[in-house]
VODO-796269 format. One record per residue (C-alpha): residue in three letters; x, y, z. Coordinates in steps of 0.25 Angstrom, whole numbers, plus 5000, padded with zeros to 4 digits. Example, Ala and Ser with C-alpha at 12.3 -4.5 7.8 and 13.67 -1.06 7.14 Angstrom:
# residues 2
ALA504949825031;SER505549965029;
This chain:
# residues 395
UNK500050005000;UNK500950114995;UNK499950224999;UNK499950185014;UNK500950245024;UNK501650145033;UNK500650165044;UNK499450145035;UNK500150015029;UNK500349955043;UNK498949985047;UNK498349915035;UNK499349795037;UNK498949785051;UNK497449795049;UNK497349705036;UNK498449605038;UNK498749575053;UNK497449525060;UNK497849555074;UNK497949705070;UNK496549705066;UNK496049675080;UNK496649805086;UNK495749915090;UNK495350025080;UNK495950125089;UNK497250065086;UNK497050055071;UNK496650205071;UNK497950245078;UNK498750175067;UNK497950235056;UNK498050375061;UNK499450375057;UNK499050355042;UNK498950475033;UNK497650525028;UNK497650455014;UNK498150325020;UNK496950325030;UNK496050345017;UNK496650225011;UNK496450145024;UNK494950165024;UNK494950075012;UNK495549955019;UNK494449895027;UNK493249935036;UNK494049935049;UNK495250005044;UNK494350105037;UNK493550135049;UNK494850165057;UNK495550235046;UNK494350335044;UNK494450365059;UNK495950395058;UNK495650475045;UNK494650565051;UNK495250575065;UNK496250685060;UNK495850765047;UNK497150845043;UNK497250975035;UNK496850945020;UNK496751025008;UNK495351095006;UNK494750994997;UNK495050875006;UNK494650955018;UNK493250985012;UNK493150835008;UNK493550795022;UNK492450885028;UNK491450835018;UNK491750695022;UNK491450725036;UNK490150795033;UNK489650675025;UNK490150565033;UNK489950615047;UNK490350485054;UNK491850525052;UNK491650665058;UNK491850615073;UNK493150545069;UNK493850685066;UNK494650735078;UNK495650825071;UNK495250915059;UNK496151015051;UNK495551105041;UNK496451205032;UNK495651295022;UNK496951365018;UNK496751365003;UNK495251375002;UNK494151455009;UNK493151375019;UNK492051475015;UNK491951425001;UNK490651364997;UNK490551224993;UNK490151224978;UNK488951144972;UNK489951054964;UNK490651014977;UNK489350984984;UNK488950904972;UNK490250824973;UNK489950784987;UNK488550744983;UNK489150644973;UNK490250594982;UNK489450574995;UNK487950564991;UNK486850664990;UNK486250615003;UNK487550635011;UNK487850765005;UNK486450825008;UNK486550785023;UNK487650885025;UNK487350985013;UNK487451105023;UNK488851075024;UNK489151105010;UNK488751255009;UNK490251295011;UNK491551235017;UNK491251295031;UNK489951225032;UNK490651095028;UNK491751115038;UNK490751155049;UNK489951035046;UNK491150935047;UNK491651005060;UNK490250985066;UNK490350835064;UNK491750815070;UNK491350795084;UNK492650735089;UNK493550845083;UNK494650885092;UNK495650955083;UNK495251065073;UNK496151145064;UNK495451245054;UNK496251335046;UNK495551425036;UNK495851545027;UNK495951685033;UNK494651725027;UNK493851595031;UNK493951625046;UNK492851725050;UNK491951705062;UNK490851645055;UNK491651525050;UNK492051495064;UNK490651485068;UNK490251405056;UNK491351305058;UNK491451285073;UNK490051325079;UNK489451185078;UNK490651105082;UNK490450975089;UNK491850945093;UNK492750975105;UNK494151025100;UNK495451015107;UNK496251095096;UNK495851205086;UNK496751275076;UNK496051375067;UNK496151495059;UNK494751525063;UNK494751655071;UNK494651655086;UNK493351735087;UNK491951735093;UNK491551615085;UNK492751535088;UNK492651565103;UNK491251505103;UNK491751385097;UNK492951375107;UNK491951385118;UNK491351245114;UNK492751185114;UNK493251175128;UNK494251055125;UNK495051145115;UNK496551155120;UNK497151205108;UNK496751325099;UNK497451395088;UNK496951515081;UNK497551605070;UNK496451715070;UNK495751785081;UNK494751895084;UNK495152025091;UNK493652055094;UNK493451925102;UNK492951955116;UNK493951925128;UNK492851865136;UNK492551755126;UNK494051705126;UNK494151715141;UNK492951625144;UNK493251505153;UNK492551405144;UNK493351445132;UNK494451345129;UNK494751305144;UNK495751205139;UNK496551285129;UNK498051255130;UNK498551285116;UNK498251415109;UNK498851455096;UNK498651595088;UNK499251685077;UNK499351835075;UNK497951845070;UNK497451805084;UNK497451935093;UNK498451925105;UNK497351965115;UNK496551855111;UNK497651755112;UNK497951805126;UNK496551785130;UNK496451645124;UNK497751605132;UNK497651675146;UNK496351605151;UNK496751465146;UNK497751355149;UNK498551385136;UNK499951325137;UNK500351315122;UNK500251415111;UNK500451415096;UNK500751545089;UNK500851565074;UNK501751685070;UNK501751735056;UNK502551835048;UNK501551945050;UNK501651935066;UNK502152075069;UNK502552055083;UNK502651915089;UNK502351975103;UNK500952025098;UNK500651875095;UNK501251805107;UNK501151905118;UNK500051845126;UNK500451895139;UNK500351815152;UNK499651705145;UNK501051665139;UNK501451625153;UNK500651495152;UNK501151455138;UNK502051335139;UNK502151295124;UNK502151375112;UNK502251355097;UNK502551475087;UNK502351455072;UNK503251555065;UNK502751575051;UNK504051665048;UNK505451685053;UNK505651675068;UNK506351805074;UNK507051795087;UNK506151905093;UNK504951815091;UNK505651705099;UNK506051795111;UNK504651855111;UNK504051715112;UNK505051675123;UNK504651805131;UNK503151785129;UNK503151635133;UNK504051625145;UNK503551495150;UNK503551425136;UNK504051275138;UNK503851225123;UNK504151315111;UNK503851275097;UNK504351365085;UNK503751325071;UNK504551395061;UNK504551405045;UNK506151385044;UNK507151345055;UNK508551415053;UNK509851415061;UNK509651565064;UNK508251535070;UNK508851435079;UNK509851525084;UNK508751635087;UNK507951525094;UNK509251495103;UNK509351645107;UNK507851655110;UNK507751535119;UNK508251615131;UNK506751675131;UNK506251535133;UNK506651495147;UNK505551395149;UNK505551325136;UNK505751175136;UNK505551135122;UNK505751205109;UNK505251155095;UNK505651225082;UNK504851175069;UNK505051225055;UNK504351195042;UNK505551135034;UNK506451025039;UNK507851045043;UNK509050985036;UNK510150915044;UNK511151025041;UNK510251125048;UNK510051035060;UNK511551015062;UNK511751165061;UNK510751205072;UNK510951085082;UNK512051155090;UNK511151285091;UNK510151205099;UNK511151185111;UNK511051335113;UNK509551325115;UNK509651245128;UNK510651345134;UNK509551465131;UNK508551405140;UNK508651295151;UNK507251245150;UNK507351195135;UNK507651045134;UNK507051015120;UNK507151075106;UNK506451015094;UNK506551035079;UNK505650935072;UNK505950975058;UNK507450955061;UNK507150825068;UNK507950875080;UNK507650875095;UNK508550935105;UNK508550895120;UNK509250955132;UNK509450855142;UNK509950885157;UNK510750785164;UNK510750785179;UNK511650715189;UNK511550705204;UNK512450785212;UNK512350785227;UNK510950725226;UNK510450835217;UNK510250845202;UNK511150945194;UNK511250965180;UNK512550895174;UNK512450935160;UNK511550975148;UNK511550905135;UNK510850925122;UNK510350805114;UNK510050805099;UNK508950715095;UNK508650675081;
């Protein structure tokens, strides 16, 4: 089977050749199949009834980001075959290249009638007025959804779209990431989501009433909050200060005039233990020092960069004096690093540990590099004292 990955081939072999494996519970089989890629799960649904049932659960458990055509096909399938909707626990929808406000044409509606049957189509014909109606109908059916990611074009995010998409939700989310604005309609939706512990917004309303955000019943379990420069800083402060937020995610684009206007959240920063900063452009030294001063009790720092250079690593070395509580630093970049670059920058990382005593681990995933500082202790007069410090490079 050349079109199967190794995981899919093993799954088919176990289920069709080895009789004892056929006796294992479906939950174990589903654990195996979730490691398969999407197109492989489609193929596995054709093997036999038992594998098909398990593969369908794995297929709809996590729906990844797809192109516009396949996204619409997926939402249509959920509307027509509503028994699969409760299987969806994670949904990612990106309408970057096409508007969600677009009306569904008569020819497209006729195509669905030919494909799925007239009776089935007319049962959900209200969903085919436009793409928002289709999306809202599918969301309403996903009663077990816990992770939702919605990214739309800038012109597709008015208040009315928030209400149409989320007002009739039957699910309880744990994580929400969206370009939909944090406005009055979104607050009404969040009131009905007490289980949410992670929320990321890229837009916010300056006219939002302070009392609405400070209400005790709004996001009482929020521990992770993310924002960009389009979310007013006062709104960010109010979201964090009255909730147990310990982790923040901040997107910094080239149009950010002053990083302090983006991350200066005041006394609320004292409760932040982990932070991730996504830099869409170069990372100036001033940004690093400002981050260190704004988050003095930061224990884990993640920097997501477009390009990793030697000069940047040197700047990071000088900036670490501002992070006296950080224990772990992770630096990610878009492009993988070559071996020459890794050998060149390795010695620089030894200086990182001398800048702050709390740091014990540095990770560079794209370089395949992890650096650990280990302290050795020996007993002297019945007490432990530090004998030496060493740095291990783990590849």
